[in-house]
C-alpha positions as CSV (number, residue, x, y, z in Angstrom):
1,X,75.1,100.4,87.6
2,X,77.1,97.3,87.0
3,X,80.7,97.1,85.6
4,X,82.2,93.8,84.3
5,X,85.9,93.0,83.9
6,X,87.2,89.8,82.3
7,X,90.2,87.9,81.0
8,X,90.4,84.5,79.2
9,X,89.6,82.6,82.4
10,X,87.3,84.7,84.6
11,X,84.7,87.5,84.5
12,X,83.7,89.6,87.4
13,X,80.8,92.0,87.8
14,X,80.7,94.8,90.4
15,X,77.7,96.9,91.4
16,X,78.5,100.6,92.0
17,X,76.3,100.4,95.1
18,X,78.7,99.4,97.8
19,X,81.3,98.6,95.0
20,X,80.0,95.1,95.7
21,X,81.2,92.0,93.8
22,X,78.0,90.4,92.5
23,X,79.3,87.8,90.1
24,X,82.5,85.8,89.5
25,X,82.3,83.3,86.7
26,X,84.8,81.0,85.1
27,X,85.1,80.5,81.3
28,X,82.5,77.7,81.5
29,X,79.9,80.0,82.9
30,X,80.0,78.6,86.4
31,X,79.0,81.2,89.0
32,X,81.0,81.2,92.3
33,X,79.3,84.1,94.0
34,X,75.9,83.7,95.8
35,X,73.2,85.4,93.8
36,X,71.4,87.0,96.7
37,X,68.2,85.1,97.1
38,X,66.4,87.2,99.7
39,X,64.7,84.1,101.1
40,X,68.0,83.5,102.8
41,X,70.2,86.6,102.4
42,X,69.8,89.3,99.8
43,X,73.5,90.4,99.4
44,X,76.5,88.9,97.6
45,X,79.8,90.3,98.9
46,X,79.3,93.5,100.9
47,X,82.3,95.7,102.0
48,X,82.3,96.4,105.7
49,X,83.5,100.0,106.5
50,X,84.1,101.9,108.7
51,X,83.3,99.2,111.2
52,X,83.1,95.5,111.1
53,X,80.2,93.8,113.0
54,X,78.0,95.5,115.6
55,X,78.6,98.4,118.1
56,X,77.0,98.2,121.5
57,X,73.7,100.0,121.1
58,X,74.9,100.9,117.5
59,X,76.9,103.7,119.2
60,X,80.5,104.7,119.7
61,X,82.1,107.7,121.5
62,X,84.7,109.9,119.9
63,X,86.1,113.0,121.7
64,X,83.3,112.8,124.2
65,X,80.5,112.8,121.6
66,X,78.3,109.8,120.7
67,X,77.8,108.8,117.1
68,X,75.6,106.1,115.5
69,X,76.8,103.4,113.1
70,X,74.6,100.5,112.1
71,X,76.0,96.9,111.7
72,X,79.0,96.7,109.4
73,X,78.9,100.5,108.6
74,X,77.6,102.5,105.7
75,X,79.9,101.8,102.8
76,X,77.8,98.9,101.5
77,X,74.8,101.1,101.1
78,X,76.4,104.0,99.2
79,X,77.1,104.4,95.5
80,X,80.8,104.5,94.7
81,X,82.4,106.4,91.8
82,X,84.1,104.5,89.1
83,X,87.6,106.0,88.7
84,X,89.5,103.4,86.7
85,X,88.4,100.9,84.2
86,X,90.4,98.5,82.1
87,X,89.6,95.1,80.6
88,X,90.8,93.2,83.6
89,X,90.8,95.9,86.3
90,X,88.4,98.4,87.9
91,X,88.8,100.9,90.8
92,X,85.9,102.5,92.7
93,X,86.1,105.4,95.1
94,X,84.0,106.5,98.0
95,X,84.7,109.9,99.6
96,X,83.4,111.4,102.8
97,X,80.6,114.0,102.5
98,X,78.1,115.9,104.6
99,X,76.1,112.7,105.1
100,X,78.9,110.4,106.2
101,X,80.4,113.0,108.6
102,X,77.2,112.9,110.6
103,X,77.9,109.3,111.6
104,X,81.7,109.2,111.1
105,X,83.4,112.6,111.6
106,X,86.4,112.1,109.4
107,X,87.5,113.2,106.0
108,X,88.4,109.9,104.1
109,X,88.6,108.2,100.8
110,X,88.0,104.4,100.4
111,X,89.2,103.0,97.1
112,X,88.4,99.4,96.1
113,X,90.4,97.8,93.3
114,X,89.3,94.6,91.6
115,X,92.0,93.0,89.4
116,X,91.9,89.7,87.4
117,X,95.1,87.8,86.8
118,X,94.7,84.4,85.1
119,X,92.4,82.3,87.5
120,X,92.6,84.8,90.4
121,X,90.8,87.9,91.4
122,X,92.5,90.2,93.9
123,X,90.6,92.8,95.9
124,X,92.5,95.7,97.4
125,X,91.2,98.2,99.9
126,X,92.9,101.6,100.1
127,X,91.9,103.8,103.0
128,X,93.1,107.4,102.9
129,X,92.9,109.7,105.9
130,X,92.5,113.2,104.6
131,X,91.7,114.5,108.1
132,X,94.1,116.4,110.4
133,X,93.5,113.9,113.2
134,X,94.1,110.2,113.7
135,X,91.2,108.2,112.1
136,X,89.9,105.0,113.7
137,X,88.5,102.4,111.3
138,X,87.8,98.8,110.6
139,X,87.4,97.2,107.2
140,X,86.4,93.7,106.1
141,X,85.0,91.6,103.3
142,X,81.9,89.4,103.3
143,X,81.9,87.3,100.1
144,X,79.3,84.5,99.9
145,X,80.2,81.5,97.7
146,X,77.4,79.6,96.1
147,X,77.2,75.9,96.9
148,X,75.4,73.6,94.4
149,X,75.7,70.4,96.5
150,X,74.5,69.4,99.9
151,X,76.1,71.6,102.6
152,X,77.7,68.6,104.4
153,X,79.6,67.7,101.3
154,X,81.8,70.8,101.8
155,X,84.7,71.5,104.1
156,X,87.3,74.1,104.6
157,X,91.0,73.2,104.5
158,X,93.3,75.5,106.5
159,X,96.8,76.2,105.4
160,X,98.1,75.1,108.8
161,X,96.9,72.8,111.5
162,X,94.8,75.0,113.7
163,X,93.5,74.8,117.2
164,X,90.4,76.9,116.3
165,X,88.9,79.0,119.1
166,X,85.7,80.9,118.3
167,X,84.3,83.8,120.2
168,X,80.5,83.4,120.6
169,X,78.2,86.4,120.3
170,X,75.8,87.6,123.0
171,X,73.3,90.2,121.7
172,X,75.6,90.5,118.7
173,X,78.5,91.4,120.9
174,X,81.6,89.3,121.4
175,X,81.9,87.4,124.7
176,X,85.2,87.0,126.5
177,X,85.4,83.2,126.6
178,X,86.4,81.3,123.6
179,X,85.1,77.8,122.5
180,X,87.1,75.2,120.6
181,X,85.9,74.3,117.2
182,X,86.5,70.6,116.3
183,X,88.8,70.0,113.3
184,X,89.8,66.9,111.4
185,X,93.5,67.4,111.0
186,X,93.5,70.8,109.2
187,X,90.0,70.5,107.8
188,X,86.7,71.9,109.1
189,X,83.7,69.9,107.9
190,X,80.8,72.2,107.3
191,X,77.6,71.6,109.2
192,X,74.7,74.0,109.8
193,X,74.9,73.3,113.5
194,X,78.2,75.3,113.6
195,X,76.3,78.5,112.9
196,X,73.4,78.2,115.4
197,X,74.9,81.1,117.3
198,X,75.6,83.2,114.2
199,X,79.1,83.4,112.7
200,X,82.3,81.7,113.7
201,X,84.5,84.5,114.8
202,X,88.3,84.0,115.1
203,X,90.5,86.8,116.4
204,X,93.6,85.2,115.0
205,X,94.6,82.4,112.7
206,X,98.0,81.1,111.8
207,X,96.7,80.2,108.4
208,X,96.4,82.9,105.7
209,X,95.0,80.6,103.1
210,X,91.8,78.6,103.2
211,X,90.6,76.2,100.5
212,X,86.9,75.4,100.0
213,X,86.5,71.7,99.2
214,X,83.6,69.8,97.7
215,X,83.8,66.1,98.4
216,X,87.4,66.7,99.3
217,X,88.2,68.3,95.9
218,X,89.3,72.0,95.9
219,X,86.9,74.6,94.4
220,X,88.7,77.8,95.3
221,X,91.6,79.1,97.4
222,X,91.0,82.1,99.6
223,X,94.1,84.1,100.6
224,X,94.1,86.9,103.2
225,X,97.6,87.7,104.3
226,X,96.8,91.3,105.4
227,X,93.9,90.4,107.7
228,X,94.4,89.2,111.3
229,X,90.7,88.4,112.0
230,X,88.3,86.1,110.2
231,X,84.7,85.2,110.2
232,X,82.8,82.2,108.6
233,X,79.0,82.4,108.2
234,X,75.9,81.0,106.7
235,X,72.2,80.8,107.5
236,X,70.4,77.6,108.2
237,X,69.7,75.6,105.1
238,X,71.2,78.4,102.9
239,X,73.3,77.1,99.9
240,X,76.2,79.4,100.5
241,X,79.2,79.9,102.8
242,X,80.8,83.3,103.6
243,X,84.6,83.6,104.1
244,X,85.2,86.9,105.7
245,X,88.7,88.5,106.2
246,X,88.5,91.4,108.8
247,X,90.5,94.1,110.3
248,X,88.4,94.5,113.4
249,X,85.2,92.9,114.7
250,X,82.1,93.5,116.8
251,X,82.3,95.3,120.1
252,X,83.0,93.2,123.2
253,X,80.2,93.0,125.8
254,X,82.4,95.0,128.3
255,X,83.2,97.8,125.9
256,X,83.2,101.4,127.2
257,X,82.3,102.7,123.7
258,X,85.5,104.7,123.1
259,X,86.3,103.9,119.5
260,X,90.0,104.9,119.8
261,X,90.5,102.0,122.2
262,X,87.9,99.6,120.7
263,X,89.3,96.1,120.5
264,X,90.6,95.4,116.9
265,X,90.3,99.0,115.8
266,X,92.9,100.4,113.3
267,X,94.3,103.9,113.8
268,X,95.4,105.8,110.7
269,X,97.6,108.9,111.1
270,X,96.6,112.1,109.4
271,X,97.3,112.3,105.7
272,X,98.4,108.7,105.6
273,X,97.0,105.7,103.6
274,X,96.5,102.1,104.4
275,X,96.4,99.2,101.9
276,X,95.2,95.6,102.4
277,X,94.1,92.9,100.0
278,X,92.8,89.4,99.6
279,X,92.4,87.1,96.7
280,X,90.1,84.3,95.4
281,X,91.8,81.8,93.2
282,X,89.7,79.3,91.2
283,X,91.0,75.7,91.6
């Protein structure tokens, strides 16, 4: 089931499956979200929870027991419950059940809030630990933005001058040595060759705002103050670019599998909640 919110400038449609943003249009009808052509990639903007990326052997260890979680976790494949709906705002909820506990033995609630304010949509994640134990988690976003022009006509302008260092993947796991990514001042020109080894993965950025440019003109501003890690991804010849704010990332190649000390993992105390948000502003 799809739910649409709107104001005088934007409309957004969210699918209950995964509480996934599947459309973001301006008042001229221009679509900003990739429409999921399966020839390239069949998703739009999946939510990554309770892990981001890949676990070594799709397995982690908690209290001496092994559990399985597939890439990016299960939230994107489960139907959320609609708990709040207004003209310009909607909130979805996912609560743990007998199925999630098999792979993630914690009592949790994940709320996802989509709010439109003028030319901006803000997405807020609220993670609630209803367990009596500390809950490890990661969460991230994976929005894909549609590109109507040639890929090389686009670039990403970072808020600050960055010395970008990416961490390459080996068998979907993060390697220990970083590689510099060439920049032109504070801009990263897009080229498919950047993604020959999958996503660009950055453990930290000084910038918390990235602008997508087409022929040096801004299309949208992407702000992610609450997220320390970031990924950028596309597929070869695909007309989209993913901008991905993360709290966490794939296992490192030397991981011992203990999720409580996994690099990038978040630890939420019993009966506590955690909030984080990012926004997409139409230029």
